[in-house]
C-alpha positions in Angstrom: -4.8 34.1 47.5 -1.6 32.3 48.9 1.5 33.3 47.7 1.7 29.1 46.9 -1.7 29.0 45.4 -0.2 32.3 43.4 2.6 30.2 42.3 0.6 27.6 41.1 -1.6 28.9 39.3 0.9 31.0 37.5 2.9 28.0 36.3 -0.6 26.6 35.1 -1.1 29.1 33.2 2.4 29.6 31.9 2.6 25.8 30.9 -1.2 26.4 29.3 0.7 29.2 27.0 3.3 26.8 25.5 2.8 25.2 21.8 2.0 22.0 21.9 4.7 19.9 21.1 4.3 18.5 17.6 3.9 15.1 16.3 6.1 14.2 13.7 4.9 11.8 10.8 7.8 10.3 8.8 6.5 10.3 5.2 7.7 8.4 2.2 7.1 10.1 -0.7 9.8 9.2 -4.1 9.8 12.7 -5.1 9.7 14.0 -1.7 8.3 17.7 -0.5 7.5 18.4 -4.3 5.6 15.3 -4.5 1.8 14.5 -4.2 1.8 12.3 -0.9 4.0 14.7 1.1 1.3 17.5 -0.1 -1.3 15.2 0.8 -0.4 14.6 4.2 0.7 18.4 5.1 -2.9 19.1 4.0 -3.8 16.6 6.3 -1.7 18.1 8.8 -3.5 20.9 8.4 -7.1 19.6 8.8 -6.1 18.2 12.2 -4.9 21.4 13.5 -8.5 22.3 13.7 -9.5 18.8 16.2 -6.1 20.0 18.2 -3.0 18.3 17.0 0.0 19.8 16.0 2.0 17.4 13.5 5.2 17.9 11.6 5.3 16.0 8.2 9.3 15.2 7.4 9.0 13.7 3.9 11.4 10.7 2.8 12.6 10.1 -0.8 13.3 5.9 0.9 10.9 4.0 3.0 12.6 1.8 4.5 14.6 4.5 6.1 11.3 6.1 7.3 10.0 3.1 8.3 12.7 2.4 10.4 12.8 5.8 11.7 9.1 4.9 12.9 10.4 2.1 13.9 12.9 3.3 16.4 10.7 6.1 18.0 11.9 8.8 15.8 8.6 9.5 14.2 5.4 9.1 16.0 3.8 8.4 12.3 4.7 6.8 9.2 3.6 6.8 6.0 4.8 3.9 3.5 3.4 0.5 1.6 1.5 -2.0 3.0 3.8 -4.3 2.6 6.9 -2.4 4.7 4.3 -2.2 7.3 3.3 -5.7 7.5 5.5 -6.6 10.4 3.1 -4.3 12.5 -0.3 -5.2 11.7 -1.1 -8.2 9.3 -4.8 -6.9 8.5 -4.2 -3.5 6.7 -1.4 -4.8 5.3 -3.1 -7.7 4.0 -4.9 -5.0 1.5 -2.2 -5.8 -1.3 -2.4 -10.0 -1.1 -2.0 -10.7 -4.9 -4.9 -11.1 -7.2 -7.4 -10.2 -4.3 -8.9 -6.9 -4.9 -9.1 -6.8 -9.2 -10.8 -3.5 -9.6 -10.5 -0.3 -7.9 -14.3 -0.2 -7.5 -13.5 -3.4 -4.9 -10.0 -1.2 -3.5 -12.5 1.8 -2.5 -15.1 -0.3 -0.8 -12.6 -2.0 1.1 -11.2 1.1 2.4 -15.0 2.7 3.1 -16.0 0.0 5.2 -12.2 -0.1 6.8 -13.0 3.7 7.5 -16.5 3.5 9.2 -16.5 0.3 11.2 -15.7 -0.2 14.5 -15.0 -3.7 14.2 -12.2 -3.0 11.8 -11.1 -0.1 13.8 -10.4 -2.8 16.4 -8.5 -4.6 13.9 -6.0 -1.8 12.6 -4.7 -1.2 16.1 -1.8 -3.5 16.8 0.5 -3.5 20.0 1.0 0.3 19.6 0.3 1.5 16.3 -2.7 2.4 15.1 -3.3 2.5 11.0 -5.4 5.6 10.4 -5.3 6.0 6.9 -4.7 4.5 3.3 -4.0 5.9 -0.2 -4.4 4.1 -3.6 -0.7 4.4 -5.6 -2.8 2.2 -8.3 -2.5 -1.3 -8.7 0.5 -3.1 -9.4 1.0 -4.8 -12.7 3.6 -7.0 -14.1 6.1 -5.4 -17.0 7.3 -7.7 -19.4 10.1 -8.1 -22.0 8.3 -10.3 -23.9 4.9 -9.6 -24.7 4.2 -13.0 -25.1 4.3 -14.2 -21.8 0.5 -13.7 -21.3 0.4 -16.8 -19.3 0.9 -18.7 -15.9 2.9 -21.9 -17.7 5.0 -18.9 -19.7 6.5 -17.4 -16.4 8.5 -20.3 -15.8 12.4 -19.9 -16.2 12.3 -16.3 -16.3 13.8 -13.5 -13.9 11.7 -11.7 -12.1 12.7 -8.5 -9.7 11.2 -9.8 -6.3 11.2 -7.2 -3.5 13.1 -8.9 -0.7 11.1 -7.4 2.0 7.7 -8.5 0.7 6.8 -12.0 1.4 4.2 -12.6 -1.1 6.1 -11.9 -4.4 9.3 -15.2 -3.6 5.9 -17.0 -3.0 4.5 -16.1 -6.4 7.5 -16.6 -8.0 8.3 -19.8 -7.2 5.4 -21.2 -7.5 5.3 -20.8 -11.5 9.0 -22.0 -11.4 10.4 -18.7 -12.1 13.7 -17.3 -11.0 14.1 -14.5 -8.2 16.2 -11.7 -8.7 16.2 -9.7 -5.2 15.3 -5.8 -5.7 13.8 -2.8 -4.4 12.4 0.4 -5.1 15.3 1.9 -6.1 17.0 -0.7 -8.8 13.8 -1.9 -10.2 14.0 0.0 -12.7 17.7 -0.4 -13.8 17.4 -4.2 -13.5 15.0 -3.9 -15.8 15.7 -1.5 -18.5 19.1 -3.5 -18.5 18.0 -6.7 -18.9 18.6 -7.9 -16.0 15.6 -9.5 -15.4 12.8 -10.2 -17.8 10.1 -9.3 -15.6 9.3 -6.4 -13.1 5.9 -5.4 -11.0 4.7 -2.3 -10.2 2.3 0.5 -10.8 1.4 2.7 -13.3 2.8 6.1 -11.4 6.7 4.5 -11.4 6.3 4.4 -15.3 7.5 7.7 -16.0 10.5 8.1 -13.5 11.6 4.8 -13.5 11.7 5.0 -17.4 10.7 1.8 -18.2 9.7 2.6 -21.4 13.6 1.9 -22.0 13.0 -2.3 -20.8 9.4 -2.5 -22.4 11.3 -1.3 -25.9 10.0 -2.6 -29.1 8.6 -6.1 -27.2 7.5 -5.7 -24.1 4.3 -5.0 -23.0 2.2 -4.7 -19.6 -0.5 -6.9 -18.7 -3.4 -5.7 -17.4 -4.8 -8.1 -15.2 -4.1 -6.4 -11.4 -1.1 -8.2 -10.0 -2.3 -6.4 -6.2 -3.3 -2.9 -5.3 -0.5 -1.2 -3.8 -1.4 1.4 -1.1 0.3 4.1 0.9 -0.9 3.2 4.7 -0.8 5.8 7.6 0.3 4.1 10.9 0.8 6.1 13.9 1.2 5.4 17.7 -2.2 6.1 19.0 -0.7 7.4 22.9 1.2 10.4 21.2 -2.7 11.8 19.8 -5.6 12.4 21.4 -8.6 10.0 21.8 -10.4 10.0 18.6 -8.0 11.1 16.5 -7.9 7.7 14.6 -11.8 7.8 13.6 -11.4 11.0 12.5 -8.1 10.0 10.8 -9.8 7.6 8.5 -12.8 9.2 7.8 -10.6 12.1 5.8 -8.0 10.1 4.1 -11.4 7.7 2.8 -12.8 11.2 1.7 -9.4 11.1 -0.2 -9.7 7.5 -1.8 -11.1 8.6 -5.0 -8.4 11.9 -5.5 -5.6 9.2 -5.3 -7.3 6.2 -7.5 -8.0 9.2 -9.9 -4.4 9.7 -10.2 -3.4 6.2 -10.5 -6.4 5.9 -13.6 -4.6 8.6 -14.9 -0.9 7.9 -14.4 -1.9 5.1 -16.4 -3.6 6.7 -18.9 -0.5 8.4 -20.0 1.3 4.8 -21.0 1.5 4.1 -24.6 -1.4 2.7 -25.1 0.5 -0.4 -27.5 1.9 -1.9 -24.4 -1.3 -3.1 -22.7 -1.5 -6.8 -23.2 -5.0 -8.5 -22.5 -5.0 -11.9 -21.0 -6.9 -14.5 -22.8 -9.9 -14.6 -21.4 -8.8 -18.8 -21.4 -6.7 -17.9 -19.4 -7.9 -16.2 -16.7 -9.1 -18.8 -15.1 -5.1 -20.2 -13.8 -4.3 -16.4 -13.0 -6.9 -16.4 -10.1 -6.0 -19.6 -9.2 -2.5 -19.2 -9.1 -3.1 -16.1 -6.7 -5.9 -17.6 -4.4 -3.2 -20.8 -4.0 -0.4 -18.3 -2.9 -2.4 -16.4 -0.7 -3.8 -19.3 1.0 -0.3 -20.4 1.8 1.1 -16.9 2.5 -2.5 -16.6 4.8 -1.0 -20.4 6.3 2.6 -18.8 6.5 1.1 -16.2 9.0 2.3 -13.3 6.3 -1.5 -12.8 5.4 -4.5 -12.0 7.6 -7.4 -14.6 7.0 -9.9 -12.1 8.5 -9.3 -9.5 5.8 -9.1 -12.5 3.5 -12.3 -13.3 3.4 -13.6 -10.4 4.0 -12.0 -9.2 0.5 -12.9 -12.7 -1.2 -17.0 -12.0 0.5 -16.3 -8.6 -1.9 -15.5 -10.0 -4.8 -18.2 -12.4 -4.6 -20.5 -10.1 -4.1 -19.2 -8.5 -7.7 -19.1 -11.8 -9.6 -20.8 -14.9 -8.0 -19.8 -17.5 -11.1 -16.4 -17.2 -9.4 -15.3 -20.7 -8.9 -14.1 -19.5 -5.5 -17.5 -18.5 -4.0 -18.9 -22.1 -4.0 -15.3 -23.7 -2.7 -14.9 -20.9 0.1 -11.7 -21.8 0.7 -10.1 -18.6 2.3 
């Protein structure tokens, strides 16, 4: 064997012996490394090592910073809410459309379809980004300082803490004649608790860390009808991972989805029963119509993906064919 060939062989073996460079997934978890979302992603990284992937999970307690670091290329993947990742791909972020999935059962069915459908997989990849997992963080509910606010007309004139990076919420607030008060996950609790706003919207896991019992006090309540299904979504640059990684990841996260729903339900169960307010049956149709008008407006405005809205309408109508929207098919 010539010296040249020996040198090339030695170099090849040396490179093969080097550990693979880790891909970094920047993970938003309000509790940091002690949080359940960070722990779930750490479990995922361990599973992915069996596929030949080397993944480092980096914790962020600020969602905006995590998403900006992903956009800047500091991260090869990111875990953030669907609305925060909307600018990368409207198809998966539309899962969080207002009033689109009124139950956890419908949410689970949709996520399973996205994990197993080759057609959906194509739409989950857009402009160099691929959504490879979904984690339920609970249905978002309206928290009101006055529990008598249980109908659409009663929202008029009320101050609502509104995520300023969410296109859907301002559209709803304007539609009902309420007042937008800009907020984010860091300020929504204090603004509600000190009376700067009359209404806020969050999922049940935020109740205790945000100390929302202070804002609810003796007169407040939580409207039991889900405003939207909040999710954390796992997005990566597929070029940084092995071929087929996305499908394996979606299958893994789909298998864990029931676990995240159970955690959300557990959080809902810790909220005192006295705070839950059932929307009167006579008002249910008005809420549905308001949500539908907002969804159609945001679809036409380019914020929501029309094909995802259609899939979710089909799920709603399969569960309840008597819904008025099933005959009209406007979505």
